[in-house]
C-alpha positions in Angstrom: -11.9 16.6 19.1 -10.6 13.6 17.1 -12.6 10.4 17.7 -10.9 7.5 19.3 -9.6 4.9 16.8 -7.6 1.9 18.1 -4.0 2.4 17.0 -1.1 0.0 16.5 2.7 0.3 16.8 4.5 0.4 13.4 7.0 -2.5 13.7 9.3 -1.8 16.6 9.5 2.0 16.1 7.2 3.0 18.9 5.2 5.1 16.5 1.4 4.6 16.8 -0.7 4.6 13.6 -4.3 3.9 12.8 -5.2 0.5 11.3 -6.6 2.3 8.3 -4.0 4.3 6.4 -5.3 6.9 3.9 -3.7 6.2 0.5 -3.4 9.2 -1.8 -2.9 7.5 -5.2 -6.3 8.7 -6.4 -5.6 12.4 -5.7 -4.6 14.3 -8.9 -4.7 13.4 -12.6 -4.9 9.6 -11.9 -8.2 9.9 -10.1 -9.7 13.1 -8.6 -8.2 16.1 -10.4 -9.9 18.7 -8.2 -7.4 19.6 -5.4 -10.1 20.9 -3.1 -12.1 17.7 -3.3 -8.9 15.7 -2.4 -8.3 18.0 0.5 -11.8 17.5 1.8 -11.3 13.7 1.7 -8.1 14.0 3.6 -9.6 16.3 6.3 -12.6 13.9 6.7 -10.2 11.0 7.2 -8.2 12.9 9.8 -11.4 13.9 11.6 -12.5 10.3 11.7 -9.3 9.3 13.6 -7.0 8.3 10.8 -3.5 9.6 11.5 -1.5 7.8 8.8 -1.3 9.0 5.2 0.7 7.3 2.4 1.5 8.8 -1.0 4.3 8.6 -3.6 6.2 10.9 -5.9 5.1 9.0 -8.9 1.3 9.4 -8.2 0.2 11.8 -10.9 3.8 12.8 -11.2 4.0 14.7 -7.9 0.5 16.1 -7.9 -0.7 13.7 -5.1 2.1 14.9 -2.9 1.1 18.5 -3.6 -2.5 17.9 -2.6 -1.4 16.2 0.6 0.9 19.0 1.4 -1.9 21.6 1.0 -4.2 19.5 3.2 -1.7 19.2 6.0 -0.8 22.9 6.1 -2.1 25.1 8.9 -1.1 22.9 11.8 -2.3 19.4 10.8 1.1 18.1 9.7 2.4 17.6 13.3 -0.3 15.1 14.1 0.0 13.0 11.0 2.4 10.1 10.3 3.3 11.0 6.8 4.7 8.4 4.4 5.8 8.7 0.8 7.8 6.7 -1.7 10.4 6.9 -4.5 11.6 4.7 -7.3 9.1 5.3 -10.1 10.0 7.2 -13.3 9.6 10.9 -12.9 11.0 12.1 -16.2 12.6 11.3 -19.5 16.1 11.0 -18.1 16.9 7.3 -17.3 18.4 8.5 -14.0 15.1 10.1 -12.9 14.0 6.8 -11.3 15.3 3.9 -9.4 17.1 3.3 -6.0 20.5 5.0 -6.5 22.0 7.4 -4.1 22.0 10.0 -6.9 18.3 9.8 -7.4 17.3 9.4 -3.8 19.1 12.6 -2.8 17.5 14.5 -5.6 14.0 13.2 -5.2 13.7 13.5 -1.5 14.2 17.3 -1.9 11.4 17.4 -4.5 9.0 15.4 -2.3 9.7 17.6 0.8 8.9 20.7 -1.3 5.7 19.2 -2.7 4.6 18.0 0.7 5.4 21.4 2.3 7.2 19.8 5.2 10.7 19.6 6.7 10.6 15.9 7.3 9.1 12.7 6.1 8.1 10.2 8.8 8.4 7.1 6.6 10.4 7.2 3.3 9.8 4.0 1.3 11.5 2.3 -1.6 8.5 1.8 -4.0 9.9 -1.3 -5.6 13.0 -3.5 -5.4 15.6 -2.6 -8.0 17.7 -5.6 -9.0 20.3 -3.3 -10.6 21.0 -1.4 -7.4 22.8 -2.9 -4.3 20.9 -2.8 -1.1 24.0 -1.1 0.5 23.8 1.7 -2.1 20.1 2.4 -1.2 20.3 1.8 2.5 23.4 4.0 2.8 21.7 6.9 1.1 18.6 6.5 3.2 20.7 6.3 6.4 22.3 9.6 5.5 18.8 11.2 5.1 17.9 9.9 8.6 21.1 11.4 10.0 20.3 14.7 8.3 16.8 14.8 9.9 14.9 14.8 6.6 13.6 11.3 7.1 12.6 9.6 10.4 12.2 5.9 9.2 12.7 3.9 6.0 10.7 1.1 4.6 10.3 -1.1 1.5 7.3 -1.8 -0.8 6.4 -4.9 -2.8 9.7 -6.6 -2.0 10.1 -10.3 -2.6 10.7 -12.2 0.7 14.2 -13.0 -0.2 15.0 -9.3 -0.8 13.4 -8.4 2.6 15.8 -10.8 4.3 18.8 -9.6 2.2 18.1 -6.0 3.0 17.9 -6.7 6.8 21.2 -8.6 6.6 22.9 -5.7 4.8 21.6 -3.2 7.3 22.9 -5.3 10.2 26.3 -6.1 8.6 26.9 -2.5 7.5 25.3 -0.9 10.5 22.8 1.0 8.3 19.2 2.0 8.9 17.0 -1.0 8.4 13.6 -1.1 6.8 11.1 -0.9 9.7 8.2 -1.9 7.5 7.1 -3.5 4.2 4.2 -2.4 2.0 3.0 -5.4 0.0 -0.2 -6.1 -1.9 -2.6 -8.1 0.3 -6.3 -8.9 0.0 -8.6 -11.9 0.2 -8.0 -12.4 -3.6 -4.2 -11.9 -3.3 -3.0 -14.0 -0.3 0.4 -15.1 -1.7 2.4 -13.1 0.9 1.0 -15.2 3.7 3.5 -17.9 2.6 6.7 -15.9 2.9 6.5 -12.1 3.1 4.3 -11.9 6.2 6.3 -14.5 8.1 9.6 -12.7 7.2 8.3 -9.4 8.3 7.0 -10.9 11.6 10.4 -12.5 12.3 12.2 -9.2 11.7 9.8 -7.1 13.7 8.7 -5.2 10.6 5.4 -3.5 10.3 3.2 -4.3 7.3 1.1 -1.7 5.5 -1.0 -3.6 3.0 -1.9 -2.0 -0.3 -4.9 -2.8 -2.5 -6.9 -4.5 0.3 -10.0 -4.2 -1.9 -8.1 -5.9 -4.8 -8.2 -2.9 -7.0 -12.0 -2.6 -6.6 -12.8 -6.3 -7.1 -14.0 -6.4 -3.4 -16.0 -3.2 -3.5 -19.2 -5.2 -4.0 -19.6 -4.0 -7.6 -18.1 -7.1 -9.2 -20.9 -9.6 -9.2 -21.8 -12.2 -11.8 -25.1 -10.5 -12.5 -23.7 -7.0 -12.7 -24.4 -5.0 -15.9 -21.2 -2.9 -15.7 -18.1 -4.9 -15.2 -15.5 -2.3 -16.1 -12.9 -0.3 -14.1 -11.2 3.0 -14.5 -7.9 1.2 -13.6 -8.3 -1.3 -16.5 -6.5 1.1 -18.8 -3.5 1.1 -16.5 -3.4 -2.6 -15.7 -5.6 -4.5 -18.2 -4.2 -7.9 -17.2 -6.0 -7.5 -13.8 -9.5 -6.8 -15.3 -9.9 -8.4 -18.7 -12.5 -11.1 -18.1 -11.3 -13.0 -21.2 -8.4 -14.0 -19.0 -9.3 -17.2 -17.0 -7.6 -15.9 -13.8 -9.8 -12.8 -13.8 -12.9 -14.9 -14.4 -11.8 -16.9 -11.3 -11.5 -13.6 -9.4 -15.1 -12.7 -10.4 -16.3 -16.1 -9.2 -14.5 -15.5 -5.8 -15.7 -11.9 -5.5 -19.3 -13.0 -6.1 -19.0 -15.7 -3.5 -17.4 -13.3 -1.0 -20.2 -10.8 -1.6 -22.8 -13.5 -0.8 -20.8 -14.4 2.4 -20.8 -10.8 3.5 -24.5 -10.5 3.0 -25.0 -13.6 5.1 -22.8 -12.1 7.8 -24.6 -8.8 7.8 -21.6 -6.6 6.8 -20.6 -4.9 3.6 -18.1 -6.7 1.4 -15.8 -3.6 1.8 -15.8 -4.0 5.6 -15.3 -7.7 5.3 -12.3 -7.3 3.0 -10.7 -4.6 5.1 -11.3 -6.4 8.4 -9.8 -9.6 6.9 -6.5 -7.8 6.1 -6.0 -5.9 9.3 -6.9 -9.0 11.4 -3.7 -10.8 10.3 -1.2 -10.6 13.3 1.6 -9.4 11.0 -0.4 -6.6 9.5 -0.2 -3.1 11.0 -2.5 -1.2 8.7 -4.5 -1.5 5.4 -4.2 1.3 2.9 -7.6 2.6 1.7 -7.5 4.7 -1.5 -10.7 6.5 -2.0 -11.3 8.7 -5.0 -14.5 10.3 -3.6 -15.9 11.2 -0.2 -18.5 8.5 -0.7 -15.9 5.9 -1.1 -14.1 7.0 2.0 -17.3 6.9 4.1 -18.0 3.3 2.9 -14.6 2.2 4.2 -14.5 4.0 7.6 -15.6 1.7 10.4 -14.0 -1.4 9.0 -11.5 -1.4 11.8 -14.4 -2.0 14.2 -15.6 -5.2 12.4 -14.8 -8.5 14.1 -14.4 -11.6 12.1 -14.8 -14.9 14.0 -13.1 -18.1 13.2 -16.2 -19.6 11.5 -16.3 -16.7 9.1 -12.6 -16.9 8.4 -12.9 -20.6 7.6 -15.6 -19.7 5.1 -13.3 -17.2 3.5 -10.5 -19.8 3.3 -12.9 -22.1 1.4 -13.4 -19.5 -1.2 -9.7 -18.5 -1.5 -7.2 -20.8 0.1 -4.5 -19.4 2.4 -1.4 -18.4 0.5 -3.2 -18.2 -2.8 -3.2 -15.3 -5.3 -6.1 -15.9 -7.7 -4.5 -14.0 -10.5 -0.6 -14.0 -10.2 -0.5 -10.6 -11.8 -1.9 -9.2 -8.6 1.3 -10.2 -6.7 2.7 -6.8 -7.6 6.0 -7.9 -9.0 7.6 -10.3 -11.4 11.0 -11.9 -11.0 13.2 -10.4 -13.8 15.2 -13.7 -13.8 12.1 -15.4 -15.1 11.4 -13.0 -17.9 11.8 -14.5 -21.4 14.9 -12.5 -22.2 16.7 -13.7 -19.1 15.8 -17.4 -19.2 18.3 -19.9 -20.5 17.0 -22.8 -22.5 
């Protein structure tokens, strides 16, 4: 018997999902290479009442999807809202990436095979592609919905302006619209409160927040007096962890202050951070991405934590609303502002 977990409606779809979504990025070569260990984590999450799983083709070059597929075989697939993504580079060919119809039609078949399923509940564009028209991408995704291979489509880490443009194109061209957005959101990365979250709320889009623990900064391990201030992810994204960078030193100061606040409130910093994210009225779910069973256990239960206004005010004093302490954590950069594109 699956325990009760309060569920929320994903945007205006009528689909109910748990407020904690199991992220599968750490399953495979990027994190836990043992497939059986990954499957055990997935099964424990499902047994705890999580019915929402998010992965992507690019996670360990398809290995994550394979592990998820194995875990959901044997009758579990029907009861899971399964989400995956495309866009990232999957090969040496320059056309093995992006948001073109050519690539979408090819990659969805690969994802379906790896996931061992006939349909994907939520197929998401992993990143906005400034070289591909919204109409090109939405047209291809609309065809996949018509074919029954995809139920709903969403975006991930889109700037607010592109969220609005995509909704306009869908309306004008009568195409499938993005029913949700998956942005980075945590106490340390609150920039989306200024524009992305209001835009999603106005369009009735669900929001699935990734990195609610700020890439481990809000795990409780990053304290000023800690002996080990390193991260496995630093190799992938050094700009987010190098403490010689002032913005990361500011993150350490904030993480330490938040840990002290959590201690005062009698909750773990992990629960405080997750509860903060899912408390926002525009947020549907927070993606938790455990690499071990112990990490999963430390995150379960966060949906039951209540944060009162006084505690939220204290959080605002540490990191002001709408503020991303290190701009690199925003998840995207505007190509028009890159050095090669600027005009002087």
